[in-house]
Every structure is written in structure tokens, then in C-alpha cells.
C-alpha positions in Angstrom: 50.7 -74.0 -32.3 50.2 -75.8 -28.9 51.6 -79.3 -28.6 49.0 -82.0 -28.7 47.1 -82.4 -25.4 46.3 -85.8 -23.8 42.9 -87.2 -24.7 40.5 -85.8 -22.1 37.9 -88.1 -20.5 35.3 -85.7 -22.0 36.6 -86.8 -25.5 35.6 -90.4 -24.8 32.2 -89.3 -23.5 31.6 -87.2 -26.7 32.8 -89.8 -29.1 31.3 -93.0 -27.7 27.6 -92.1 -28.5 28.5 -91.8 -32.2 30.4 -95.1 -32.2 27.3 -96.8 -30.8 25.1 -95.1 -33.5 27.5 -95.9 -36.3 25.9 -99.2 -37.3 25.9 -99.0 -41.1 22.7 -99.5 -43.1 24.1 -101.4 -46.1 22.9 -101.3 -49.6 21.3 -104.5 -50.8 24.2 -105.1 -53.2 27.4 -103.2 -52.3 29.5 -102.0 -55.1 33.3 -102.6 -55.0 35.3 -99.9 -53.3 36.8 -97.5 -55.9 40.5 -96.8 -55.1 41.0 -93.2 -53.8 43.9 -92.8 -56.2 41.7 -93.4 -59.2 39.4 -90.6 -58.0 41.9 -88.1 -56.6 45.2 -88.9 -58.2 46.5 -87.1 -61.3 44.3 -87.6 -64.4 46.0 -89.4 -67.2 45.3 -86.5 -69.6 43.1 -83.4 -69.4 42.5 -79.9 -70.9 43.0 -80.5 -74.6 43.6 -77.4 -76.6 44.2 -77.0 -80.3 46.6 -74.3 -81.5 45.1 -71.4 -83.4 46.8 -72.6 -86.6 45.5 -76.1 -86.1 49.0 -77.7 -86.3 49.3 -78.7 -82.7 47.2 -80.2 -79.8 48.2 -79.7 -76.2 47.0 -81.2 -73.0 48.1 -81.6 -69.4 49.4 -85.0 -68.3 51.9 -86.3 -65.7 55.6 -86.3 -66.3 57.4 -88.2 -63.5 54.2 -87.9 -61.5 53.8 -84.1 -61.9 51.3 -82.5 -64.3 53.0 -80.8 -67.3 52.0 -79.6 -70.7 52.4 -82.1 -73.5 52.1 -81.3 -77.2 51.6 -83.4 -80.3 51.1 -82.7 -84.0 47.3 -82.5 -84.5 47.4 -85.4 -87.0 49.5 -87.6 -84.8 48.5 -87.4 -81.1 50.6 -90.6 -80.4 53.8 -88.5 -81.0 53.1 -86.3 -77.9 56.0 -85.1 -75.8 56.2 -82.9 -72.7 57.3 -79.3 -73.4 57.4 -78.2 -69.8 59.3 -79.7 -66.8 57.6 -78.6 -63.6 58.8 -80.8 -60.7 56.7 -79.4 -57.8 53.0 -78.5 -57.8 52.1 -79.4 -61.4 50.7 -77.1 -64.1 47.0 -76.6 -63.9 46.3 -74.0 -66.6 47.8 -73.1 -70.0 46.9 -71.3 -73.3 48.1 -71.2 -76.8 49.2 -67.9 -78.2 48.7 -66.6 -81.8 52.3 -66.5 -82.8 52.4 -70.2 -83.8 55.5 -70.7 -81.5 54.5 -70.3 -77.9 52.1 -71.4 -75.3 51.8 -69.9 -71.8 51.1 -71.2 -68.4 50.8 -69.9 -64.8 52.4 -71.2 -61.6 52.8 -70.1 -58.0 55.0 -71.3 -55.2 53.6 -73.5 -52.6 50.0 -72.2 -53.0 50.9 -68.6 -52.2 49.0 -67.3 -55.3 51.9 -65.1 -56.3 51.4 -66.4 -59.8 54.1 -66.1 -62.5 53.3 -66.1 -66.3 55.6 -68.4 -68.3 56.1 -68.6 -72.1 57.1 -71.9 -73.6 58.8 -72.2 -77.1 57.1 -75.4 -78.2 59.7 -76.3 -80.9 62.7 -75.7 -78.7 61.0 -76.7 -75.4 62.5 -73.7 -73.6 60.6 -71.8 -70.9 60.9 -68.1 -70.1 59.4 -66.5 -67.0 57.7 -63.4 -68.3 57.1 -62.0 -64.8 60.2 -62.8 -62.8 59.5 -60.8 -59.7 59.4 -62.4 -56.3 56.3 -61.7 -54.2 54.4 -60.3 -57.1 50.9 -61.5 -58.2 50.8 -61.7 -62.0 48.0 -62.8 -64.4 47.5 -63.5 -68.1 45.1 -60.7 -69.3 44.6 -61.3 -73.0 45.9 -62.2 -76.5 45.2 -60.7 -79.9 45.3 -61.9 -83.5 46.6 -58.4 -84.4 49.6 -58.5 -82.1 50.7 -62.1 -82.3 54.1 -61.9 -80.6 52.9 -60.4 -77.4 50.3 -61.0 -74.7 48.8 -58.8 -72.0 49.7 -59.4 -68.4 48.9 -57.7 -65.1 51.4 -57.1 -62.3 50.9 -55.7 -58.8 54.6 -54.9 -58.5 54.1 -51.1 -58.1 51.0 -51.3 -55.9 50.0 -54.6 -54.3 46.3 -53.6 -54.4 45.9 -52.5 -58.0 47.8 -54.4 -60.8 49.1 -52.4 -63.8 48.7 -53.6 -67.3 51.7 -54.6 -69.5 52.5 -56.0 -72.9 54.9 -59.0 -72.7 57.0 -60.0 -75.6 56.9 -63.8 -75.9 60.3 -64.2 -77.5 62.3 -61.7 -75.5 60.4 -61.3 -72.3 60.4 -57.5 -72.6 57.6 -55.8 -70.7 56.0 -52.5 -71.8 53.6 -50.6 -69.6 50.2 -50.2 -71.2 48.3 -48.5 -68.3 49.1 -47.7 -64.8 46.2 -48.7 -62.5 44.8 -45.7 -60.6 42.5 -48.0 -58.5 40.5 -49.9 -61.1 39.1 -53.4 -60.7 39.8 -54.3 -64.3 40.5 -52.9 -67.8 38.7 -53.9 -71.0 41.0 -53.6 -74.0 40.5 -53.9 -77.8 42.5 -56.0 -80.2 45.3 -53.4 -80.3 45.8 -53.8 -76.6 44.4 -50.3 -76.0 42.3 -49.9 -72.8 38.9 -48.7 -73.8 36.9 -49.3 -70.7 37.6 -49.9 -67.0 35.7 -50.8 -63.9 36.1 -49.3 -60.4 34.5 -50.4 -57.2 32.2 -48.0 -55.3 32.2 -47.8 -51.5 28.8 -49.4 -51.3 29.8 -52.5 -53.2 28.7 -51.4 -56.6 30.8 -50.9 -59.7 31.3 -47.9 -62.1 32.3 -48.5 -65.7 34.5 -45.7 -67.1 35.3 -44.9 -70.7 38.7 -43.7 -71.9 38.8 -40.2 -73.2 42.3 -39.3 -74.3 44.5 -39.8 -71.3 41.6 -39.4 -68.9 38.7 -41.6 -67.8 35.1 -40.5 -67.7 32.1 -42.1 -66.0 29.9 -44.1 -68.3 27.7 -46.8 -66.7 26.8 -47.4 -63.1 26.2 -50.9 -61.6 24.5 -50.8 -58.3 25.6 -53.0 -55.4 22.4 -55.0 -55.9 23.4 -55.8 -59.5 27.2 -56.2 -59.1 27.3 -59.9 -58.5 25.3 -60.6 -61.7 26.6 -57.9 -64.1 29.9 -57.9 -65.9 31.6 -57.0 -69.1 32.1 -59.9 -71.4 33.6 -58.8 -74.7 34.4 -55.7 -76.6 33.7 -55.2 -80.3 34.8 -52.2 -82.3 31.6 -50.3 -81.6 29.8 -52.5 -79.1 30.2 -53.8 -75.5 28.6 -57.2 -74.7 27.6 -57.8 -71.1 25.9 -60.1 -68.7 23.5 -57.6 -67.2 20.9 -57.9 -64.4 20.1 -54.2 -64.3 16.3 -53.7 -64.6 15.7 -57.5 -64.3 16.4 -60.3 -61.9 18.5 -62.8 -63.9 21.5 -61.7 -65.9 20.7 -61.3 -69.5 23.1 -61.2 -72.5 23.0 -57.6 -73.7 24.8 -55.3 -76.1 25.5 -51.6 -75.6 26.4 -49.3 -78.5 29.5 -47.4 -77.4 28.6 -44.3 -79.3 24.9 -43.9 -78.6 24.5 -46.0 -75.4 21.6 -47.9 -77.0 21.1 -51.2 -75.1 19.7 -54.4 -76.6 18.8 -57.7 -74.9 20.1 -60.6 -77.0 19.0 -63.5 -74.7 17.6 -64.0 -71.2 16.1 -66.7 -69.1 13.7 -66.2 -66.2 15.1 -69.2 -64.2 18.8 -68.5 -64.3 21.6 -66.2 -65.4 23.0 -66.5 -68.9 26.3 -68.4 -68.5 29.0 -68.9 -71.1 29.1 -67.7 -74.6 30.7 -68.7 -77.9 31.9 -65.6 -79.7 32.9 -64.7 -83.2 36.7 -65.0 -83.5 36.9 -61.8 -85.5 34.4 -59.5 -83.8 33.9 -61.2 -80.4 30.1 -60.9 -80.9 28.2 -63.7 -79.2 27.1 -66.5 -81.5 25.7 -68.9 -78.9 25.2 -69.0 -75.2 24.4 -71.5 -72.4 22.1 -71.3 -69.4 22.2 -73.7 -66.4 19.4 -74.1 -64.0 19.2 -77.8 -63.2 21.3 -78.7 -66.2 23.1 -77.0 -69.0 21.2 -75.8 -72.1 23.1 -74.6 -75.2 21.3 -72.1 -77.5 22.3 -70.4 -80.7 22.0 -66.7 -81.5 21.0 -66.9 -85.1 21.8 -69.7 -87.6 25.6 -69.6 -87.8 26.2 -72.2 -85.0 22.8 -73.8 -84.8 23.8 -76.9 -86.6 26.9 -77.3 -84.5 25.0 -77.1 -81.2 22.4 -79.5 -82.5 25.1 -82.0 -83.6 27.0 -81.8 -80.3 23.9 -82.0 -78.1 22.6 -85.0 -80.1 26.0 -86.7 -79.8 26.7 -85.9 -76.1 23.5 -84.7 -74.4 23.7 -81.4 -72.5 27.0 -81.6 -70.5 29.6 -80.6 -73.1 31.7 -77.5 -73.5 34.0 -76.0 -76.2 37.6 -75.7 -74.9 39.4 -74.1 -77.9 39.0 -73.3 -81.5 41.3 -72.9 -84.5 41.7 -69.4 -85.9 39.6 -70.3 -89.0 37.0 -71.8 -86.6 37.0 -75.1 -88.5 38.2 -77.3 -85.6 37.1 -77.2 -82.0 38.1 -79.2 -78.9 35.1 -80.3 -77.0 35.1 -81.6 -73.4 32.3 -84.0 -72.4 31.3 -85.1 -69.0 28.4 -86.4 -67.0 27.8 -87.6 -63.4 29.0 -91.1 -64.3 31.6 -90.1 -66.9 34.7 -88.1 -66.0 35.8 -85.7 -68.8 36.6 -87.0 -72.3 38.1 -84.8 -75.0 37.3 -84.7 -78.7 38.3 -82.9 -81.8 35.3 -81.7 -83.7 35.5 -80.9 -87.4 32.7 -78.4 -88.1 32.6 -78.9 -91.9 32.7 -82.7 -91.9 30.5 -82.9 -88.7 32.9 -85.6 -87.4 34.3 -86.3 -83.9 37.7 -87.7 -83.2 38.2 -88.9 -79.6 41.5 -87.7 -78.1 41.4 -89.3 -74.6 39.5 -90.0 -71.4 40.8 -88.1 -68.4 40.4 -91.1 -66.0 40.2 -94.3 -68.0 40.6 -96.4 -64.8 37.1 -95.3 -63.9 35.6 -96.6 -67.1 34.3 -99.7 -65.4 34.0 -98.3 -61.9 30.6 -98.4 -60.2 29.9 -94.7 -60.5 26.6 -93.5 -59.2 24.1 -91.2 -60.9 23.4 -87.7 -59.6 19.8 -86.5 -59.3 18.7 -82.8 -59.5 16.2 -81.9 -56.8 14.4 -78.7 -55.9 14.1 -78.1 -52.2 11.9 -75.3 -50.8 13.5 -73.1 -48.1 11.4 -72.1 -45.1 10.8 -68.6 -46.7 9.9 -70.0 -50.1 13.2 -69.9 -52.1 13.8 -72.7 -54.6 17.1 -74.4 -53.7 18.5 -76.2 -56.7 20.3 -79.2 -55.2 22.0 -82.4 -56.3 21.7 -85.8 -54.7 23.9 -88.8 -55.3 23.1 -92.2 -53.7 25.2 -95.3 -53.3 24.9 -97.5 -56.3 22.3 -100.2 -55.8 20.7 -98.4 -52.8 17.6 -97.3 -54.8 16.2 -100.5 -56.3 12.6 -99.7 -55.4 12.5 -95.9 -56.2 15.0 -94.3 -58.5 16.6 -91.4 -56.7 15.3 -92.5 -53.3 17.1 -95.1 -51.2 15.3 -98.3 -50.1 16.1 -97.3 -46.5 17.5 -94.1 -44.9 21.2 -93.8 -45.2 24.0 -92.0 -43.5 24.4 -88.7 -45.3 27.1 -86.1 -46.0 25.9 -82.6 -46.7 28.6 -81.3 -49.0 28.7 -77.5 -49.0 30.3 -75.5 -51.8 32.8 -72.7 -51.4 32.6 -69.1 -52.4 29.9 -68.5 -51.4 29.7 -66.9 -54.9 29.9 -70.2 -56.6 27.4 -72.9 -57.3 26.9 -76.7 -57.5 25.9 -78.2 -60.8 25.0 -81.5 -62.5 28.1 -83.4 -63.6 31.0 -85.6 -62.6 32.1 -84.9 -59.0 35.0 -87.0 -57.5 33.7 -86.0 -54.0 30.2 -87.2 -54.7 31.4 -90.5 -56.2 33.9 -91.1 -53.4 31.3 -90.6 -50.6 28.5 -92.4 -52.4 30.8 -95.4 -53.0 31.5 -95.4 -49.3 27.8 -95.8 -48.5 26.7 -92.3 -48.0 23.9 -90.3 -49.5 25.5 -87.1 -50.7 23.6 -83.8 -50.9 24.9 -80.5 -52.4 22.7 -77.4 -52.0 22.7 -74.1 -53.9 21.9 -72.1 -50.8 21.2 -68.3 -51.0 24.3 -66.4 -52.1 25.0 -69.1 -54.7 25.5 -67.5 -58.2 23.6 -68.3 -61.4 20.0 -68.0 -60.1 19.5 -64.2 -60.3 20.4 -61.2 -58.2 17.5 -61.7 -55.7 18.9 -65.1 -54.7 22.5 -63.8 -54.4 21.5 -60.7 -52.4 19.3 -62.8 -50.1 22.5 -64.0 -48.5 23.8 -60.5 -47.5 24.6 -60.4 -43.7 23.2 -64.0 -43.5 26.4 -65.9 -43.0 25.6 -68.4 -40.3 21.9 -67.5 -40.3 19.6 -67.8 -43.3 22.4 -69.3 -45.4 22.6 -72.0 -42.7 18.8 -72.2 -42.5 18.9 -73.3 -46.2 21.2 -76.1 -45.3 19.0 -77.1 -42.3 16.0 -77.1 -44.6 17.8 -79.4 -47.0 18.7 -81.7 -44.2 15.1 -81.7 -42.9 13.9 -82.5 -46.5 16.3 -85.4 -46.7 15.1 -86.9 -43.4 11.5 -86.3 -44.4 12.0 -88.1 -47.7 13.6 -91.0 -45.9 16.9 -90.4 -47.7 19.0 -89.6 -44.6 19.1 -91.3 -41.2 18.8 -88.2 -38.9 21.2 -89.7 -36.4 24.0 -90.1 -39.0 24.4 -86.9 -40.9 27.8 -85.2 -41.4 28.6 -81.8 -42.9 31.7 -81.1 -45.0 33.0 -78.3 -47.2 35.9 -76.2 -48.3 36.5 -72.4 -48.0 33.0 -71.0 -47.4 31.8 -74.6 -47.1 34.4 -75.0 -44.3 33.0 -71.9 -42.6 29.5 -73.4 -43.0 30.7 -76.6 -41.3 32.1 -74.7 -38.3 29.1 -72.4 -38.0 26.6 -75.3 -38.3 28.4 -77.3 -35.6 28.2 -74.3 -33.2 24.7 -73.2 -34.1 23.1 -76.6 -34.5 25.2 -78.8 -32.2 22.8 -81.7 -32.3 21.9 -81.8 -36.0 25.2 -83.2 -37.3 27.1 -86.2 -36.0 30.5 -84.7 -37.2 32.0 -82.1 -39.5 34.9 -81.8 -41.9 36.3 -78.3 -42.5 38.8 -77.7 -45.3 40.4 -74.2 -45.2 37.3 -72.6 -43.7 37.5 -69.3 -41.7 36.7 -69.4 -38.0 36.9 -65.6 -37.4 35.2 -63.3 -39.9 36.8 -60.0 -38.7 40.2 -61.5 -39.3 39.1 -62.9 -42.6 38.3 -59.4 -44.0 41.3 -57.7 -42.4 43.8 -60.3 -43.9 42.4 -60.7 -47.4 45.2 -60.6 -50.1 46.0 -57.0 -51.1 45.1 -57.7 -54.7 41.5 -58.3 -53.5 41.3 -54.6 -52.6 38.9 -53.8 -55.3 36.5 -56.5 -54.1 36.6 -55.5 -50.4 33.4 -53.4 -50.5 31.5 -56.3 -51.9 32.8 -58.7 -49.2 31.8 -56.2 -46.5 28.3 -55.9 -48.1 28.0 -59.6 -47.9 29.5 -60.3 -44.5 29.7 -57.2 -42.4 31.9 -54.1 -41.9 34.9 -54.4 -39.5 35.3 -50.7 -39.4 32.0 -50.0 -37.6 30.9 -51.0 -34.1 27.8 -52.6 -35.5 29.7 -54.5 -38.1 32.3 -55.8 -35.6 29.5 -57.0 -33.4 27.9 -58.8 -36.3 31.1 -60.4 -37.4 31.9 -61.6 -33.9 28.4 -63.0 -33.5 28.7 -65.0 -36.8 32.3 -66.2 -36.1 32.4 -69.9 -35.1 35.5 -69.2 -33.0 33.5 -67.3 -30.3 30.8 -70.1 -30.1 33.3 -73.0 -30.2 32.2 -74.2 -26.8 28.9 -75.2 -28.3 30.5 -77.8 -30.5 29.5 -81.2 -29.3 30.6 -83.5 -32.2 33.9 -84.7 -33.6 35.5 -82.3 -36.0 38.2 -82.7 -38.7 40.0 -79.5 -39.9 42.4 -79.3 -42.8 44.5 -76.2 -43.6 47.1 -75.2 -46.2 50.2 -73.7 -44.6 50.5 -70.9 -47.2 46.8 -70.1 -47.8 46.7 -66.4 -48.6 42.9 -66.1 -48.4 42.1 -68.0 -45.2 45.2 -67.7 -43.1 46.6 -70.6 -41.2 45.9 -68.7 -37.9 42.1 -69.2 -38.7 42.5 -72.9 -38.1 45.2 -72.7 -35.4 43.0 -70.6 -33.2 39.9 -72.7 -33.3 41.9 -75.9 -32.8 43.6 -74.4 -29.7 40.2 -73.3 -28.4 38.6 -76.7 -28.9 41.6 -78.5 -27.3 41.5 -76.2 -24.3 37.8 -77.2 -23.8 38.5 -80.9 -24.3 36.4 -81.1 -27.5 37.6 -83.8 -29.9 39.3 -82.3 -33.0 41.8 -83.6 -35.5 43.9 -80.9 -37.3 45.6 -81.7 -40.6 48.2 -79.1 -41.6 49.5 -79.4 -45.2 52.9 -77.8 -45.8 53.5 -76.1 -49.2 49.8 -75.9 -49.9 47.4 -73.0 -50.2 43.7 -72.5 -50.4 42.9 -76.1 -51.3 45.4 -78.7 -52.4 47.2 -78.9 -55.7 49.3 -82.0 -55.2 47.5 -85.3 -55.7 49.5 -86.9 -52.9 47.8 -84.4 -50.5 44.4 -84.9 -51.9 44.8 -88.7 -51.5 46.0 -88.4 -47.9 43.2 -86.0 -47.0 40.5 -88.2 -48.4 42.0 -91.3 -46.8 42.0 -89.6 -43.4 38.6 -88.1 -43.9 37.2 -91.5 -44.9 38.4 -93.0 -41.7 37.0 -90.1 -39.7 33.6 -90.3 -41.4 33.5 -94.1 -41.0 34.0 -93.7 -37.3 31.3 -91.1 -36.9 28.7 -92.2 -39.5 29.4 -95.8 -40.1 30.2 -95.7 -43.9 32.5 -98.1 -45.6 36.3 -97.5 -45.1 39.2 -98.6 -47.1 42.0 -98.7 -44.5 44.7 -96.0 -44.6 47.8 -97.5 -46.1 51.4 -96.3 -46.4 50.8 -95.6 -50.1 48.1 -93.1 -49.1 50.7 -91.2 -47.2 53.5 -91.5 -49.7 54.7 -88.0 -50.8 52.2 -86.1 -48.7 53.1 -83.0 -46.8 50.5 -83.5 -44.1 51.3 -83.1 -40.4 48.8 -83.7 -37.7 49.4 -81.3 -34.7 46.3 -82.5 -32.9 44.0 -85.5 -32.8 46.0 -88.1 -34.8 44.9 -90.7 -32.3 41.3 -90.2 -33.4 42.0 -91.4 -36.9 42.0 -95.2 -37.1 45.0 -96.6 -38.8 46.9 -93.4 -39.4 49.7 -93.8 -36.9 50.6 -97.4 -38.1 50.4 -96.3 -41.8 52.6 -93.3 -41.1 55.1 -95.5 -39.3 55.2 -97.9 -42.2 55.5 -95.1 -44.7 58.4 -93.5 -42.8 60.2 -96.8 -42.7 60.0 -97.3 -46.5 
């Protein structure tokens, strides 16, 4: 990385116009500033799960400032104690097993995504690494009520591209090979841990489903490249495969396929959106209920068995709830409840008594905070697509028209990652933070976003930095037209694909945005494809279908044309870039090279490099420092409210600023004070 260059005269010329424009339009009654730590620090408790035998409840909570697994008797949550002792990045996922003794969790090292699977003896509070191999990507692949003392794991130890399937003994750590992977994307096993089906990518980006026949595999179903993003295996019963399936339709339906005859049945479908999650039978795995999410979540039963439960929970909580875990006898569920103005709360639900017992709120400090509501809006793209979007306004700014501010506001366009992901209605720390600082916040499900049918996903193929960007531009134009946004004070911000969209938009539309914030976004698409993690090999064809083929002359030309790096000299506005040092998806070089290019051209850029972080930040200290710096940056460009950067904001963070620290008001003095403490 080049050393920081002196601030060029051009920097001052580029920045001054936005300082002049940054005269804030204040809400009539400004809400108190919400502390960043309350939004982005560790939750107090989260992710409640009841053990299959119903004797224990687990959750994640800080121990000495680091997220760990805590366990309590189900009848006495106050007796909780930590059963893990992670001291670094914090544990973010765990599951109970069926043996009544162990739970498992996964952890990587510094964000490198070389996950290990650990088993914890809850009674003895001892931890065993089930996959103790350096540089190996492992994953939890399944559990079974018929084989209680073991779980399934995958390991790419033999071939970095295609992980093999193993049984792992929870008590001894012994690994037994179940199936060597000849190049499959995934295996589908039954309750005896026997692989019955497998999927394999095709060169055009489709997927073939194969069926086990003795020691061999035979072709069974074909999923075209057009359907691949919306079609997947869900669950395997003794005689039936359940799928989300868009073949022969636009949106993904819930279907069943008879393994013997091939007969297919449609169990549920919705013309607006893909079927989402399911609640399955604990014994057979057959779907009993499903959800669908267009503007908001809808829960629907399949038959009478869970109808009363869904009605009770929806009456109690509205639409935004989900089932986290269930006891083996299916009498007790954990339910997580959230809404735009309510961070997650967890409950125990007794199905027979129809009673709810509250376990905890994830962020009780926000109970009285001035959280702002989120408004679903449908925005038409220039070519007629419906863009399901979500708008959050500063509290008190829409006294005359609900969902529309009394006067145009500075706005942040917050772009989701993926791009095969989606925005949805619900609590968002980012929305709440930005709205609390005085910004209208708009998130857009642009083409390529998932959940809205295959036509919508496929409309984004080869449209990175073009029609996908047009959708964002159309949303911005709508916000200006509706007098939501002040056209002179709009910023764009996002992570991963959202980071790419930020860079691409600043090069393609240099006068639309007043500034941009890029978090782990790729600047060079050819490099992105060539350096994807080896364990993504099975998805490479789909990535090429979406972005372009680096192995053809035409594809290389397309990738270069759509890479912000090669149009960096078109950037006119201040840019903040944040990168994880160990990111295995978007390599550090992606940010290094565009920062060096911008510095060489005298274009203002601030570069945040986070040591021991990967694709996004796991440590709360880093999230707090990032939002503190971004808040100062946005305030300077757009005129929103700013809580000054303090030494506490930088305590424990791994951030370094190789370029542009002088463009962040208050950073240097806060860092100096933090270093002196």
C-alpha cells in the first residue's frame, strides 16, 4: 500500500462545494441521538434455542465482552451460565444436538472463513474441535434423531473445491467418511446419514440433481440456468423430496416429488413472491406450514395441524415472527419477534397451553429509544419492474403526511449485498442509525434480488453497473420527485455487492450522489471471479452467468467495462472505503488498487483497513468505529447530525487508516486520546 499522499489542492476544490451544500434541513422536533454502542455493540442476549429434550435453553450473550453460548435449565433461565469461552471474534451460530449432552458451534480465525465445527459438553463445559485441520473449510451438514451421538460435517481437506461428507462422533471426535465428493454442489441425506440425492453444477449455470444407485449416481432432474436461483431441495422424506421449484412458473412454489414415480405436486405458490421458509414435521420432514414475503411476511398453514398455532402467534405478534427451535415432541417452540421499531425479542411458546413466556429482549437499551418506522413502497423501474423498497424517515419529520417528510431531506441510498439477497421489512440497525442522524434512508430490491421470481433475478444477468444501477437511479429519482430527498444531498452506501454498486454509481453517475461509502465492495470484476474461494467452485458457473466470463475475450471486455477501477477518474465526490484484511471473497487488493488509483489522481478518499476481519465485521468494536467514522464522513458531505468521535468509539478496534484520515473530523484527536489511555 502506498504511503498517504499530501492533500492535493484538487481535494479542496472537490470537497468545498459539498461543505457549502451541507446545510441541514432539520426535523421540526429532533429526537435525541441514539448511542452508536446501543445499536452496533453486542446484544445483551440473542438466538434462543430450546434443547430437543426440553430440559435446557441456550442463547448467545457476552462473556467478558465477547459473544459466547450460555445455557440455563428451561424452568430457571436466571441460572444461566456460559458453556463456551471464546475470547476473540465471538460465537455467532450454534445448534443443539439430539444426544442430550452436546451443542455445536462454528468459528473461523480472523474472518478467513476456514470454519471449524466445535462440540460442547454442556454439563462438563468442555469443548472439542471436531474438525481440527488448519486451512480447511468445514461446515455443519445435519443431525438425526436416529443417530443421536453423531452429526454430519463437510470438509474440503482432500479437495479445496469440493468438500467430502463425514460423520463426526460428538463424544470422541472420530470422523468417518460417508461420501467422497466427485464434484457435487451438495448432498441430500436421509435420517440414517445415507446420501440419497446430490446436486451438480452444469457449465451453463444450471444444476443437475442425481440419484444414488448403489455406489453410482444417475441423472434424475435437470434445473436450467434460468431456474437455478429459485429452485432448491428443501427436505427429504422416506419416499418424497420437497422442493422450492420455479420450473414451469415464475415464482418458486413449494412442491413434492415422489422418488419412485417422479410425480410432482404443487403444495403452495404465490404469484407475487417465492415461497420462503417452511415449518416441517419433526418425524417425516414434510412441510406443515410456510411463509411468503412480498412487502411483509405472511405465515400460512398446510392443513389444520399448525393452523391454530399460526393464528395465535400472528394475533399475538403481527406478521414479523419466526420459529427458532422446537422440542423433539413439538410441544415447546422458541419464537423470535421483531419489527422496524422493535429489535428481536425471544419467547417460549407452549403449544398445548397456548401461552407465551418472554425470555429476553436482545437490546433492552433501545426500549425507550426514538426508533423510526419503516415504510414499504413500490417503485416502478424505467422498464416497468416493481421494485419493492423500504423507506425510513427521521422520527418527527413526517408530521403532515405519514411516510413523507414535511420537507426534502438529505438521503442515504442503502444498497444490499449479494446481489442474491433482499431487503425486507423489519428492524435494521443501519436504518435506525441513519434516520436518527437526520437522513431519509431508502433500500431498494433492485433486479437480481431474490424472492420475487426468476424473471426478476435473471433480469440482472450481465447488468452489473447498468440496469441494476438504473434501478437505483430510478429509486433516487422517485425520492426526489416525491419530495423525500434533497437532490443535492444524496449519498450511496452498501456492503459487498452494495459496495460495488457504490463504486459503480460514483463512476457512472458522478453528479447524482454527493458521496459514497463502500464496505468490502469489489472494484475489479475479473479479479473478483478469478480469486473466489476454492470452495465456491460449484457456484462459479452461476457467477459467470450473472457477471461475465473471464475466459472469453467478450467476457473480459464486459468485466473491464463494468469494473469501477477502470473508470475511477470519473469519480468526483468524496469516497469512504472499508475493507477486512482477511476477506476471502473480496480480497484486500480490490480496495488497495482503487484507493491507490484515486490517490494518484488527487481524488479525495478515506481508506479504513480492519485487521483480523473478513467479509464484513464480526467484532462490535469494529462496527462501532466504522459507524463513528462513517457518521462523521456523511455529516461532512450531507449535513446530517453527528455525534463526535470519542476515544471510546476507537477502544479495541483494529482499524488503520492508510489514506484520508485527515478528511474525518475528530478522528485524529480521538485516536490520540485513545492511544494515551
